[in-house]
ZARO-501448 format. One line per 4 residues: their letters; for each residue x, y, z of C-alpha. Coordinates in steps of 0.25 Angstrom, whole numbers. Layout:
N
A) X,Y,Z  ...
END
This chain:
353
XXXX) 64,15,12  54,7,20  49,-6,24  50,-17,14
XXXX) 40,-19,3  46,-31,-3  33,-39,-5  27,-27,-14
XXXX) 35,-33,-26  25,-45,-25  13,-35,-26  12,-36,-42
XXXX) 21,-25,-45  28,-25,-59  43,-24,-60  45,-11,-67
XXXX) 48,2,-61  53,16,-65  62,26,-60  54,36,-51
XXXX) 55,51,-56  61,61,-47  50,70,-42  46,80,-31
XXXX) 39,73,-20  26,81,-17  19,81,-3  9,78,2
XXXX) 7,69,-11  19,61,-9  16,57,5  5,49,-1
XXXX) 6,36,-9  11,34,-23  3,23,-29  9,24,-42
XXXX) 22,18,-37  24,4,-32  29,5,-18  28,16,-7
XXXX) 29,16,8  27,26,20  37,22,31  38,27,45
XXXX) 48,23,55  51,29,69  55,29,83  47,32,95
XXXX) 47,32,110  36,30,120  33,43,127  31,35,140
XXXX) 42,35,150  47,21,145  52,28,132  49,15,124
XXXX) 55,16,110  49,11,97  52,11,82  40,11,73
XXXX) 38,9,58  26,10,49  26,8,34  15,9,23
XXXX) 18,3,10  10,5,-3  13,-3,-16  7,-3,-30
XXXX) 3,-17,-35  5,-16,-50  -3,-28,-54  -16,-22,-49
XXXX) -15,-8,-54  -24,-10,-66  -35,-17,-58  -48,-9,-55
XXXX) -53,-17,-43  -53,-10,-30  -48,-23,-24  -35,-23,-32
XXXX) -23,-21,-24  -17,-10,-32  -9,-4,-20  -5,-12,-7
XXXX) -3,-5,6  7,-12,16  11,-7,30  21,-11,41
XXXX) 22,-6,55  32,-9,66  36,-5,80  50,-7,86
XXXX) 49,-8,101  63,-4,106  61,-8,120  54,-21,117
XXXX) 65,-24,105  53,-28,96  47,-25,83  33,-25,80
XXXX) 27,-24,66  15,-26,58  11,-25,43  -1,-23,34
XXXX) -5,-24,19  -17,-21,11  -21,-17,-3  -25,-2,-4
XXXX) -39,1,-5  -53,2,2  -48,12,12  -40,1,20
XXXX) -27,3,14  -22,15,6  -10,25,4  -15,39,0
XXXX) -9,45,-12  -11,59,-6  -3,59,7  2,49,17
XXXX) -10,41,21  -9,26,22  -19,16,28  -18,1,29
XXXX) -30,-4,36  -28,1,51  -13,7,48  -12,21,43
XXXX) -2,32,41  -6,46,37  1,59,36  -7,72,41
XXXX) -8,82,30  -9,94,38  4,101,42  17,93,44
XXXX) 16,79,41  11,70,52  10,55,49  0,47,57
XXXX) 2,32,58  -8,22,64  -3,7,63  -10,-3,73
XXXX) -2,-16,71  -1,-30,78  4,-28,92  8,-13,89
XXXX) 2,0,84  8,13,79  0,26,80  10,37,77
XXXX) 10,52,72  23,56,65  25,71,63  34,78,53
XXXX) 46,86,59  54,87,46  51,88,31  51,76,22
XXXX) 64,71,18  65,67,3  74,55,1  83,53,-11
XXXX) 83,64,-22  71,72,-18  62,60,-14  67,51,-25
XXXX) 76,40,-18  84,30,-26  84,16,-21  93,9,-31
XXXX) 102,10,-43  91,11,-53  82,24,-54  69,16,-52
XXXX) 74,11,-38  69,24,-31  58,29,-23  51,42,-19
XXXX) 55,44,-4  54,54,7  55,53,22  49,60,34
XXXX) 59,59,45  58,64,60  43,63,61  39,66,76
XXXX) 31,54,80  21,51,91  10,42,94  8,28,99
XXXX) 15,14,97  8,2,103  14,-11,106  5,-23,110
XXXX) -5,-14,116  4,-4,123  4,10,117  16,20,118
XXXX) 15,35,115  27,37,107  35,48,100  47,48,91
XXXX) 52,50,77  48,44,64  52,43,49  43,42,37
XXXX) 48,37,23  38,37,11  44,30,-1  37,26,-15
XXXX) 43,20,-27  42,11,-39  54,3,-36  64,3,-25
XXXX) 74,-9,-26  85,-13,-35  83,-28,-39  96,-31,-32
XXXX) 92,-24,-19  89,-33,-7  84,-23,2  88,-10,9
XXXX) 93,-4,22  87,10,26  87,19,38  78,31,41
XXXX) 83,39,54  78,50,62  90,57,68  88,63,82
XXXX) 93,77,77  82,77,66  90,72,55  85,60,46
XXXX) 93,49,39  89,39,28  99,29,23  97,16,15
XXXX) 103,6,6  98,-4,-4  105,-18,-2  108,-30,-11
XXXX) 107,-44,-6  122,-44,-3  121,-31,5  126,-21,-5
XXXX) 120,-7,-7  112,-5,-20  108,9,-16  109,18,-4
XXXX) 104,32,0  97,40,11  97,54,16  100,62,29
XXXX) 92,75,33  98,83,44  90,89,55  92,103,47
XXXX) 86,97,35  98,95,27  96,83,18  107,73,12
XXXX) 103,63,2  112,51,2  117,46,-12  119,32,-16
XXXX) 132,26,-10  132,36,2  124,26,12  130,13,17
XXXX) 124,3,27  133,-6,34  127,-17,43  133,-18,57
XXXX) 124,-28,65  114,-38,60  102,-44,66  95,-57,61
XXXX) 80,-59,61  75,-71,68  63,-71,59  69,-70,45
XXXX) 84,-72,48  87,-59,40  99,-52,45  97,-37,46
XXXX) 108,-26,50  103,-19,62  115,-10,64  120,-2,52
XXXX) 131,8,49  125,18,39  134,27,32  128,40,26
XXXX) 133,53,20  130,60,33  134,50,44  137,36,47
XXXX) 127,29,56  124,17,63  110,11,63  105,2,74
XXXX) 92,-6,75  85,-3,88  80,-17,88  86,-28,79
XXXX) 73,-35,76  65,-25,68  63,-35,56  49,-34,50
XXXX) 42,-45,43  32,-39,33  30,-51,24  15,-50,27
XXXX) 14,-37,19  27,-33,11  33,-47,11  46,-42,17
XXXX) 54,-43,30  63,-31,33  70,-25,45  65,-11,49
XXXX) 67,-5,63  71,6,73  86,10,73  95,20,78
XXXX) 105,29,70  119,31,76  129,41,70  144,39,68
XXXX) 147,44,82  138,33,88  127,42,92  112,38,90
XXXX) 107,49,81  93,44,77  83,33,75  75,27,64
XXXX) 73,15,56  82,5,48  75,-4,38  82,-16,31
XXXX) 75,-24,20  80,-36,11  87,-43,23  76,-54,24
XXXX) 74,-55,9  76,-46,-3  67,-34,-4  59,-32,-17
X) 51,-19,-20
END
């Protein structure tokens, strides 16, 4: 899953969708954009530490979205907005207990904004994300934002992880509620994070999700809760639930890949999220669970937000408010076993994709 694209429903899309067929994902082609489908995102989260003696810690997130605008597809003008490109970026300053975030939006075209169909190569004005094509994957990100900047290189250490059934991930009770979805966990990360003009040379771990679909959410779905966690031993964990307005689960799933490469795909009903502690946003008054118990077939975990206030207001681009931030993963014995990101949507308002 990835940061909310709630406002995309207002971009002229029709209400019809069809079940996605099972197919073999092929690379490098499927690293690139799939402009025939409505919604797509490339989503990178991570944790990094300053190489200086202060050891300052950060969480970081960058997301590029692409959406097809149905109402303009027959237009011949180069000025028609047939594809829209959105992007979000954020830095969680653990020492300062503060979240910094920024956003962009533009129509694709004229070399100013695009999502390549050949490989991961995205541009939105001065924000870029590109995968090196030679050798193991290396993702290069450059996102200068207001009051902060990301300049990061993220290097492959493990193979891609296909989510769901060989990359086709169900998101609801109807077959059309699904996405093509793969992850690239345990990316060795290095580069610079800049906050208010102060640059930090950093190193750490990142996680990439790439997901594309025609329809994701059941009409009764209010939003979702999702975690993507890099474990310290080299394992990788994904878990999610789709919620109703009353908090019940419409659908759940995820996966666990051990450090030895053994993959377990979770079936519907095998993942549960139980809220333990909540935080109320002073901006929106939305109440978010910032501590969870998450039960999976492989382990029962606790997920703790490192900073309570990691709410992102993206109403200037995707018209959504959601919570997304650096969190710790703690096993059933009380030991911290990893770090990653928790994402929660649909708490400030119902999500529509």
